C-alpha atoms as a printed R data frame, in Angstrom:
    type eleno elety resid chain resno       x       y      z
1   ATOM     1    CA   MET     A     1 101.095 126.032 29.844
2   ATOM     2    CA   GLU     A     2  99.846 128.531 27.280
3   ATOM     3    CA   TYR     A     3  97.087 131.116 27.535
4   ATOM     4    CA   THR     A     4  95.001 133.183 25.159
5   ATOM     5    CA   VAL     A     5  94.377 136.846 25.940
6   ATOM     6    CA   GLN     A     6  91.049 136.003 27.559
7   ATOM     7    CA   LYS     A     7  92.456 133.185 29.703
8   ATOM     8    CA   LEU     A     8  95.449 135.261 30.797
9   ATOM     9    CA   GLY     A     9  93.211 138.198 31.649
10  ATOM    10    CA   GLN     A    10  91.070 135.947 33.851
11  ATOM    11    CA   LEU     A    11  94.157 134.462 35.501
12  ATOM    12    CA   ALA     A    12  95.759 137.837 36.253
13  ATOM    13    CA   GLY     A    13  92.556 139.703 37.057
14  ATOM    14    CA   ILE     A    14  93.020 142.320 34.345
15  ATOM    15    CA   SER     A    15  91.068 143.125 31.208
16  ATOM    16    CA   THR     A    16  91.834 141.780 27.758
17  ATOM    17    CA   ARG     A    17  91.893 145.389 26.606
18  ATOM    18    CA   THR     A    18  94.796 146.058 28.987
19  ATOM    19    CA   LEU     A    19  96.742 143.079 27.648
20  ATOM    20    CA   ARG     A    20  96.190 144.205 24.084
21  ATOM    21    CA   TYR     A    21  97.373 147.684 25.007
22  ATOM    22    CA   TYR     A    22 100.520 146.236 26.600
23  ATOM    23    CA   ASP     A    23 101.132 144.454 23.298
24  ATOM    24    CA   GLU     A    24 100.569 147.630 21.277
25  ATOM    25    CA   ILE     A    25 103.104 149.656 23.264
26  ATOM    26    CA   GLY     A    26 105.658 146.835 23.266
27  ATOM    27    CA   LEU     A    27 105.501 146.243 27.009
28  ATOM    28    CA   LEU     A    28 104.230 142.651 26.863
29  ATOM    29    CA   LYS     A    29 104.300 140.877 23.528
30  ATOM    30    CA   PRO     A    30 102.678 137.424 23.160
31  ATOM    31    CA   ALA     A    31 104.934 134.421 22.600
32  ATOM    32    CA   ARG     A    32 103.276 133.852 19.243
33  ATOM    33    CA   ILE     A    33 100.132 134.344 17.188
34  ATOM    34    CA   ASN     A    34  98.360 131.059 16.385
35  ATOM    35    CA   SER     A    35  96.808 130.077 13.074
36  ATOM    36    CA   SER     A    36  93.465 131.544 14.126
37  ATOM    37    CA   GLY     A    37  95.061 134.936 14.838
38  ATOM    38    CA   TYR     A    38  94.902 134.663 18.646
39  ATOM    39    CA   ARG     A    39  97.683 135.977 20.866
40  ATOM    40    CA   ILE     A    40  99.281 133.126 22.812
41  ATOM    41    CA   TYR     A    41 101.239 133.685 26.025
42  ATOM    42    CA   GLY     A    42 103.677 131.237 27.636
43  ATOM    43    CA   SER     A    43 105.561 130.953 30.935
44  ATOM    44    CA   ALA     A    44 108.060 133.704 30.076
45  ATOM    45    CA   GLU     A    45 105.220 136.147 29.382
46  ATOM    46    CA   ILE     A    46 103.491 135.106 32.629
47  ATOM    47    CA   ASP     A    47 106.648 135.984 34.584
48  ATOM    48    CA   LYS     A    48 106.949 139.285 32.759
49  ATOM    49    CA   LEU     A    49 103.306 140.172 33.421
50  ATOM    50    CA   GLN     A    50 103.846 139.438 37.102
51  ATOM    51    CA   GLN     A    51 106.687 141.959 37.144
52  ATOM    52    CA   ILE     A    52 104.581 144.545 35.335
53  ATOM    53    CA   LEU     A    53 101.739 144.167 37.843
54  ATOM    54    CA   PHE     A    54 104.162 144.429 40.752
55  ATOM    55    CA   TYR     A    55 105.450 147.730 39.386
56  ATOM    56    CA   ARG     A    56 101.902 148.965 38.705
57  ATOM    57    CA   GLU     A    57 100.932 148.153 42.303
58  ATOM    58    CA   LEU     A    58 103.811 150.374 43.423
59  ATOM    59    CA   GLY     A    59 102.541 153.229 41.248
60  ATOM    60    CA   VAL     A    60 105.237 153.096 38.550
61  ATOM    61    CA   ASN     A    61 104.030 154.433 35.181
62  ATOM    62    CA   LEU     A    62 104.071 152.256 32.074
63  ATOM    63    CA   ASP     A    63 106.831 154.179 30.287
64  ATOM    64    CA   LEU     A    64 109.196 153.706 33.215
65  ATOM    65    CA   ILE     A    65 108.224 150.036 33.595
66  ATOM    66    CA   LYS     A    66 109.093 149.454 29.954
67  ATOM    67    CA   GLU     A    67 112.396 151.293 30.356
68  ATOM    68    CA   ILE     A    68 113.300 149.234 33.439
69  ATOM    69    CA   MET     A    69 112.307 145.862 32.040
70  ATOM    70    CA   THR     A    70 113.939 146.305 28.646
71  ATOM    71    CA   SER     A    71 117.212 147.457 30.185
72  ATOM    72    CA   VAL     A    72 120.138 145.085 29.625
73  ATOM    73    CA   SER     A    73 120.851 145.331 33.360
74  ATOM    74    CA   PHE     A    74 117.361 144.134 34.388
75  ATOM    75    CA   ASP     A    75 117.561 141.197 36.802
76  ATOM    76    CA   ARG     A    76 114.293 139.463 37.715
77  ATOM    77    CA   SER     A    77 115.629 138.088 40.992
78  ATOM    78    CA   ILE     A    78 116.831 141.501 42.157
79  ATOM    79    CA   ALA     A    79 113.555 143.092 41.021
80  ATOM    80    CA   LEU     A    80 111.537 140.573 43.039
81  ATOM    81    CA   LYS     A    81 113.594 141.293 46.151
82  ATOM    82    CA   GLU     A    82 113.045 145.031 45.653
83  ATOM    83    CA   HIS     A    83 109.307 144.429 45.206
84  ATOM    84    CA   ARG     A    84 109.272 142.464 48.446
85  ATOM    85    CA   GLU     A    85 110.937 145.308 50.340
86  ATOM    86    CA   LYS     A    86 108.487 147.858 48.939
87  ATOM    87    CA   LEU     A    87 105.506 145.642 49.771
88  ATOM    88    CA   LEU     A    88 106.760 145.180 53.321
89  ATOM    89    CA   GLU     A    89 107.022 148.968 53.638
90  ATOM    90    CA   LYS     A    90 103.500 149.285 52.286
91  ATOM    91    CA   ARG     A    91 102.249 146.640 54.725
92  ATOM    92    CA   THR     A    92 103.842 148.554 57.596
93  ATOM    93    CA   GLN     A    93 102.028 151.686 56.490
94  ATOM    94    CA   LEU     A    94  98.692 149.834 56.192
95  ATOM    95    CA   ASP     A    95  99.200 148.171 59.590
96  ATOM    96    CA   LEU     A    96  99.755 151.599 61.146
97  ATOM    97    CA   LEU     A    97  96.616 152.997 59.530
98  ATOM    98    CA   ILE     A    98  94.553 149.961 60.589
99  ATOM    99    CA   ALA     A    99  95.855 150.267 64.148
100 ATOM   100    CA   ASN     A   100  95.032 153.982 64.001
101 ATOM   101    CA   VAL     A   101  91.437 153.259 62.951
102 ATOM   102    CA   ASP     A   102  91.042 150.477 65.541
103 ATOM   103    CA   LYS     A   103  92.189 152.769 68.343
104 ATOM   104    CA   SER     A   104  89.911 155.537 67.095
105 ATOM   105    CA   ILE     A   105  86.959 153.125 67.189
106 ATOM   106    CA   GLN     A   106  87.882 152.084 70.729
107 ATOM   107    CA   GLN     A   107  88.220 155.726 71.738
108 ATOM   108    CA   THR     A   108  84.774 156.502 70.328
109 ATOM   109    CA   GLU     A   109  82.935 153.426 71.600
110 ATOM   110    CA   ARG     A   110  84.721 152.654 74.865
111 ATOM   111    CA   GLY     A   111  86.224 155.958 75.903
112 ATOM   112    CA   ILE     A   112  89.796 154.640 75.560
113 ATOM   113    CA   ILE     A   113  92.314 157.498 75.456
114 ATOM   114    CA   MET     A   114  94.362 157.766 72.272
115 ATOM   115    CA   SER     A   115  97.415 160.010 72.277
116 ATOM   116    CA   ASP     A   116  97.834 162.691 69.637
117 ATOM   117    CA   LYS     A   117 100.981 160.909 68.458
118 ATOM   118    CA   GLU     A   118  99.030 157.702 67.861
119 ATOM   119    CA   LYS     A   119  96.328 159.546 65.916
120 ATOM   120    CA   PHE     A   120  98.796 160.843 63.344
121 ATOM   121    CA   GLU     A   121 101.284 157.953 63.196
122 ATOM   122    CA   GLY     A   122  99.788 156.315 60.110
123 ATOM   123    CA   PHE     A   123  99.367 159.585 58.224
124 ATOM   124    CA   LYS     A   124 102.984 160.607 58.828
125 ATOM   125    CA   GLN     A   125 104.168 157.215 57.628
126 ATOM   126    CA   LYS     A   126 102.083 157.620 54.475
127 ATOM   127    CA   LEU     A   127 103.567 161.075 53.899
128 ATOM   128    CA   VAL     A   128 107.073 159.591 53.984
129 ATOM   129    CA   GLU     A   129 106.120 156.616 51.791
130 ATOM   130    CA   ASP     A   130 104.448 158.794 49.151
131 ATOM   131    CA   ASN     A   131 107.437 161.123 49.003
132 ATOM   132    CA   GLU     A   132 109.860 158.208 48.691
133 ATOM   133    CA   LYS     A   133 107.793 156.657 45.914
134 ATOM   134    CA   GLN     A   134 107.582 159.841 43.866
135 ATOM   135    CA   TYR     A   135 110.910 161.563 44.497
136 ATOM   136    CA   GLY     A   136 113.077 159.229 46.599
137 ATOM   137    CA   LYS     A   137 115.636 158.386 43.943
138 ATOM   138    CA   GLU     A   138 116.230 161.997 42.906
139 ATOM   139    CA   ILE     A   139 116.462 163.514 46.371
140 ATOM   140    CA   ARG     A   140 118.770 160.750 47.589
141 ATOM   141    CA   GLU     A   141 121.075 161.324 44.634
142 ATOM   142    CA   LYS     A   142 120.990 165.093 45.229
143 ATOM   143    CA   TYR     A   143 121.238 165.247 49.031
144 ATOM   144    CA   GLY     A   144 122.549 161.813 50.055
145 ATOM   145    CA   GLU     A   145 121.155 158.879 52.037
146 ATOM   146    CA   GLU     A   146 121.911 160.317 55.477
147 ATOM   147    CA   ALA     A   147 120.172 163.644 54.851
148 ATOM   148    CA   VAL     A   148 117.045 161.986 53.456
149 ATOM   149    CA   ASN     A   149 116.879 159.416 56.256
150 ATOM   150    CA   LYS     A   150 117.163 162.187 58.854
151 ATOM   151    CA   SER     A   151 114.412 164.116 57.097
152 ATOM   152    CA   ASN     A   152 112.136 161.055 57.109
153 ATOM   153    CA   ALA     A   153 112.822 160.505 60.800
154 ATOM   154    CA   LYS     A   154 111.941 164.140 61.505
155 ATOM   155    CA   VAL     A   155 108.605 163.769 59.714
156 ATOM   156    CA   LYS     A   156 107.766 160.585 61.630
157 ATOM   157    CA   GLY     A   157 108.573 162.398 64.876
158 ATOM   158    CA   MET     A   158 106.230 165.338 64.232
159 ATOM   159    CA   THR     A   159 103.714 166.222 66.924
160 ATOM   160    CA   GLN     A   160 100.076 166.813 66.070
161 ATOM   161    CA   ALA     A   161 100.636 170.578 66.241
162 ATOM   162    CA   GLN     A   162 103.639 170.379 63.916
163 ATOM   163    CA   TYR     A   163 101.755 168.174 61.459
164 ATOM   164    CA   GLU     A   164  98.865 170.635 61.388
165 ATOM   165    CA   GLU     A   165 101.219 173.611 61.016
166 ATOM   166    CA   VAL     A   166 103.155 172.165 58.083
167 ATOM   167    CA   THR     A   167  99.864 171.290 56.386
168 ATOM   168    CA   TYR     A   168  98.647 174.852 56.934
169 ATOM   169    CA   LEU     A   169 101.917 176.273 55.584
170 ATOM   170    CA   GLY     A   170 101.534 174.234 52.412
171 ATOM   171    CA   GLU     A   171  98.098 175.731 51.869
172 ATOM   172    CA   GLU     A   172  99.374 179.240 52.614
173 ATOM   173    CA   ILE     A   173 102.173 178.864 50.077
174 ATOM   174    CA   ALA     A   174  99.655 177.993 47.359
175 ATOM   175    CA   VAL     A   175  97.359 180.922 48.203
176 ATOM   176    CA   ASN     A   176 100.172 183.481 48.443
177 ATOM   177    CA   LEU     A   177 101.968 182.167 45.360
178 ATOM   178    CA   LYS     A   178  98.878 182.641 43.218
179 ATOM   179    CA   ALA     A   179  98.360 186.157 44.573
180 ATOM   180    CA   ALA     A   180 102.043 187.025 44.092
181 ATOM   181    CA   MET     A   181 101.938 185.898 40.477
182 ATOM   182    CA   ALA     A   182  99.271 188.501 39.838
183 ATOM   183    CA   THR     A   183 101.887 191.169 40.568
184 ATOM   184    CA   GLY     A   184 104.183 189.687 37.928
185 ATOM   185    CA   ASP     A   185 107.195 190.515 40.107
186 ATOM   186    CA   PRO     A   186 109.109 187.765 41.999
187 ATOM   187    CA   ASN     A   187 110.805 190.547 43.982
188 ATOM   188    CA   SER     A   188 107.511 191.952 45.262
189 ATOM   189    CA   GLU     A   189 106.687 191.930 48.958
190 ATOM   190    CA   LEU     A   190 104.064 189.228 48.446
191 ATOM   191    CA   ALA     A   191 106.427 187.043 46.404
192 ATOM   192    CA   GLN     A   192 109.120 187.340 49.056
193 ATOM   193    CA   LYS     A   193 106.580 186.477 51.739
194 ATOM   194    CA   THR     A   194 105.798 183.320 49.741
195 ATOM   195    CA   ALA     A   195 109.482 182.436 49.577
196 ATOM   196    CA   ASP     A   196 109.742 182.880 53.355
197 ATOM   197    CA   LEU     A   197 106.689 180.660 53.899
198 ATOM   198    CA   HIS     A   198 108.404 178.105 51.701
199 ATOM   199    CA   ARG     A   199 111.508 178.320 53.913
200 ATOM   200    CA   GLN     A   200 109.379 177.725 57.003
201 ATOM   201    CA   TRP     A   201 107.702 174.756 55.303
202 ATOM   202    CA   LEU     A   202 111.045 173.209 54.305
203 ATOM   203    CA   SER     A   203 112.349 173.606 57.843
204 ATOM   204    CA   PHE     A   204 109.800 171.068 59.062
205 ATOM   205    CA   TYR     A   205 111.469 168.467 56.862
206 ATOM   206    CA   TRP     A   206 115.133 169.482 57.033
207 ATOM   207    CA   ASN     A   207 117.422 169.149 60.031
208 ATOM   208    CA   GLU     A   208 119.441 172.126 58.834
209 ATOM   209    CA   TYR     A   209 118.343 174.930 56.515
210 ATOM   210    CA   THR     A   210 120.775 176.599 54.117
211 ATOM   211    CA   LYS     A   211 120.116 179.209 51.473
212 ATOM   212    CA   GLU     A   212 122.058 177.165 48.920
213 ATOM   213    CA   ALA     A   213 119.903 174.093 49.464
214 ATOM   214    CA   HIS     A   214 116.741 176.216 49.366
215 ATOM   215    CA   ALA     A   215 117.751 177.701 46.023
216 ATOM   216    CA   GLY     A   216 118.629 174.219 44.758
217 ATOM   217    CA   VAL     A   217 115.215 172.831 45.634
218 ATOM   218    CA   ALA     A   218 113.497 175.745 43.902
219 ATOM   219    CA   GLN     A   219 115.554 175.074 40.783
220 ATOM   220    CA   MET     A   220 114.562 171.397 40.930
221 ATOM   221    CA   TYR     A   221 110.917 172.474 40.810
222 ATOM   222    CA   VAL     A   222 111.608 173.803 37.310
223 ATOM   223    CA   ASP     A   223 114.027 171.109 36.168
224 ATOM   224    CA   ASP     A   224 111.859 168.146 37.181
225 ATOM   225    CA   GLU     A   225 108.548 167.978 35.323
226 ATOM   226    CA   ARG     A   226 106.805 166.223 38.227
227 ATOM   227    CA   PHE     A   227 107.522 169.130 40.573
228 ATOM   228    CA   THR     A   228 106.660 171.586 37.822
229 ATOM   229    CA   ALA     A   229 103.302 169.886 37.270
230 ATOM   230    CA   TYR     A   230 102.578 169.967 41.011
231 ATOM   231    CA   TYR     A   231 103.119 173.716 41.343
232 ATOM   232    CA   ASP     A   232 101.684 174.593 37.946
233 ATOM   233    CA   LYS     A   233  98.360 173.140 39.118
234 ATOM   234    CA   ILE     A   234  98.114 176.319 41.201
235 ATOM   235    CA   GLN     A   235  98.605 178.355 38.036
236 ATOM   236    CA   PRO     A   236 100.659 177.791 34.874
237 ATOM   237    CA   GLY     A   237 104.163 179.151 35.415
238 ATOM   238    CA   ALA     A   238 103.941 178.875 39.214
239 ATOM   239    CA   ALA     A   239 107.018 176.641 39.561
240 ATOM   240    CA   GLU     A   240 109.183 179.077 37.617
241 ATOM   241    CA   PHE     A   241 107.825 182.094 39.500
242 ATOM   242    CA   LEU     A   242 108.478 180.409 42.862
243 ATOM   243    CA   ARG     A   243 111.999 179.519 41.718
244 ATOM   244    CA   ASP     A   244 112.696 183.144 40.818
245 ATOM   245    CA   ALA     A   245 111.246 184.412 44.094
246 ATOM   246    CA   VAL     A   246 113.311 181.938 46.150
247 ATOM   247    CA   HIS     A   247 116.507 182.791 44.259
248 ATOM   248    CA   ILE     A   248 115.985 186.468 45.090
249 ATOM   249    CA   TYR     A   249 115.095 185.602 48.694
250 ATOM   250    CA   THR     A   250 118.201 183.471 49.244
251 ATOM   251    CA   LYS     A   251 120.521 186.140 47.813
252 ATOM   252    CA   ASN     A   252 119.238 188.852 50.163
């Protein structure tokens, strides 16, 4: 069966503008253009659009989707199995959050006691899932499967107090980093305090802290544009300043 842009948009639940954009960037070309100038899509394009929407649902950007799907090693069957695994992980996270909300409602309306661990279970799972989605591939390549799995298990096992403390530390790092940058000196007392706060923050995620690994993470903040963008939201140049401060800290 063949579809025009409008029909395909209605079928997939996306706008015709989106489909035209996919065509413009070479992500999803129509099978042909008919005599009236309309884009016509066939079964192969339907399958490809399904893959694109799966990746979009998982938060993958369009440039990476195009790179993946145009690779000579792309295998639709393998991709579908990977999508299934990711969706099951996402369902687990949603189930935990729904259970969390249900128990909170029961606690409020019926006086049912909800443990602190139960209150934060869904949020901790989301923290792990978000980190895996954004940085999983890189950190697994850098530190290995076992180290990352242990780190994820440590996060899931956090108590309410630990969860609140690591959240507070993250906020403190941002505040102190901005203030330290005003000194212009990564060796200043304030900059070194920021590096120490960063060590404390990392220790909530790592089973074992080492200066070498700490310095390596700080370098990754500069080398990887996603980390750079995250820290540079505090202030332009923040990722590089933190890297310099941590390198000094870990050498002392």
